[in-house]
VOPAGU-2260 file (C-alpha; in pm, 1 decimal, decimal comma):
REM VOPAGU-2260
SITE   aa  ch    i         X         Y         Z
SITE  UNK   A    0    -504,9     529,0    -281,4
SITE  UNK   A    1    -443,7     632,2    -628,2
SITE  UNK   A    2    -201,7     446,7    -822,0
SITE  UNK   A    3     -14,6     790,0    -925,3
SITE  UNK   A    4      36,2     758,0    -522,7
SITE  UNK   A    5     131,7     453,5    -523,8
SITE  UNK   A    6     362,4     527,1    -774,3
SITE  UNK   A    7     522,0     826,8    -606,0
SITE  UNK   A    8     596,9     579,9    -336,9
SITE  UNK   A    9     730,2     324,8    -480,6
SITE  UNK   A   10     964,8     531,9    -622,2
SITE  UNK   A   11    1053,4     707,5    -336,1
SITE  UNK   A   12    1140,0     376,2    -161,2
SITE  UNK   A   13    1332,1     155,0    -431,2
SITE  UNK   A   14    1565,7     532,5    -500,9
SITE  UNK   A   15    1683,0     489,2    -149,3
SITE  UNK   A   16    1461,0     770,3      18,6
SITE  UNK   A   17    1434,7     658,4     400,9
SITE  UNK   A   18    1046,1     677,3     499,9
SITE  UNK   A   19    1048,6    1017,3     686,4
SITE  UNK   A   20    1135,5    1219,8     344,4
SITE  UNK   A   21     900,0     964,3     195,0
SITE  UNK   A   22     599,7    1072,9     488,0
SITE  UNK   A   23     719,3    1451,6     472,8
SITE  UNK   A   24     745,6    1457,1      89,8
SITE  UNK   A   25     432,3    1333,4      50,7
SITE  UNK   A   26     245,2    1408,8     368,5
SITE  UNK   A   27     117,6    1073,7     427,9
SITE  UNK   A   28    -225,4    1049,4     661,9
SITE  UNK   A   29    -386,3     742,4     827,2
SITE  UNK   A   30    -691,1     626,6     762,2
SITE  UNK   A   31    -853,1     801,1     967,4
SITE  UNK   A   32    -681,4    1106,4     896,9
SITE  UNK   A   33    -819,0    1068,6     576,9
SITE  UNK   A   34   -1131,2     940,6     567,5
SITE  UNK   A   35   -1025,5     596,7     398,5
SITE  UNK   A   36   -1122,3     233,5     570,3
SITE  UNK   A   37    -837,5      28,7     588,5
SITE  UNK   A   38    -911,9    -293,4     320,9
SITE  UNK   A   39    -699,9    -505,9     463,6
SITE  UNK   A   40    -859,5    -804,2     601,4
SITE  UNK   A   41    -531,7   -1013,4     783,9
SITE  UNK   A   42    -641,4    -978,4    1115,4
SITE  UNK   A   43    -273,8    -978,6    1264,3
SITE  UNK   A   44    -126,4    -685,4    1097,2
SITE  UNK   A   45      84,6    -488,9    1256,4
SITE  UNK   A   46      64,0    -213,3     990,2
SITE  UNK   A   47    -363,2    -256,3     944,9
SITE  UNK   A   48    -452,4     122,2     923,2
SITE  UNK   A   49    -120,3     316,3     882,8
SITE  UNK   A   50     -90,2     317,2     522,9
SITE  UNK   A   51     283,1     438,8     501,3
SITE  UNK   A   52     379,3     169,0     701,6
SITE  UNK   A   53     217,7     -81,9     527,0
SITE  UNK   A   54     286,8      46,9     177,9
SITE  UNK   A   55     616,8      35,7     214,6
SITE  UNK   A   56     645,4    -314,5     422,8
SITE  UNK   A   57     460,4    -447,8      51,1
SITE  UNK   A   58     660,6    -264,2    -183,5
SITE  UNK   A   59     994,0    -385,6       5,0
SITE  UNK   A   60     830,3    -744,9     -27,2
SITE  UNK   A   61     744,2    -648,4    -449,8
SITE  UNK   A   62     419,9    -627,2    -305,9
SITE  UNK   A   63      79,1    -414,3    -363,3
SITE  UNK   A   64    -104,3    -327,4     -33,1
SITE  UNK   A   65    -484,3    -470,7      29,7
SITE  UNK   A   66    -624,7     -93,9     -97,2
SITE  UNK   A   67    -494,2    -194,7    -451,4
SITE  UNK   A   68    -759,1    -512,6    -491,9
SITE  UNK   A   69   -1116,8    -536,4    -495,3
SITE  UNK   A   70   -1253,4    -742,1    -240,7
SITE  UNK   A   71   -1243,9   -1095,1    -329,3
SITE  UNK   A   72    -917,4   -1081,3    -440,3
SITE  UNK   A   73    -768,0    -895,9    -197,9
SITE  UNK   A   74    -913,5   -1243,8      34,8
SITE  UNK   A   75    -647,0   -1450,3    -117,1
SITE  UNK   A   76    -363,5   -1250,8      13,0
SITE  UNK   A   77    -204,0   -1293,2    -330,0
SITE  UNK   A   78     -43,1    -945,9    -302,5
SITE  UNK   A   79     173,9    -975,5    -615,1
SITE  UNK   A   80     205,0    -714,0    -911,8
SITE  UNK   A   81     119,4   -1036,8   -1199,3
SITE  UNK   A   82    -226,4   -1078,6    -962,7
SITE  UNK   A   83    -289,6    -670,0    -963,7
SITE  UNK   A   84    -234,0    -671,8   -1383,9
SITE  UNK   A   85    -461,5    -995,3   -1377,5
SITE  UNK   A   86    -707,9    -848,7   -1230,9
SITE  UNK   A   87    -770,2    -486,3   -1370,5
SITE  UNK   A   88    -633,7    -647,5   -1732,2
């Protein structure tokens, strides 16, 4: 997922549009459809491989999903915007 796509989803979600509208506008696909491998290492995640639901969940919690982080950072489960900035600054 690109940063541009992430920002589009963030804008849609926090402007109050429901997930169905966000999915339709952005032709959201699952990793199986897009060829993207889910990077999440949390074994109990019910959204594993479901990009739209994952992104909606994490942005609602003011976090970013696993796919935004390199493997060593993702394994810490610190998905905060602060950690994202620290990682890529």
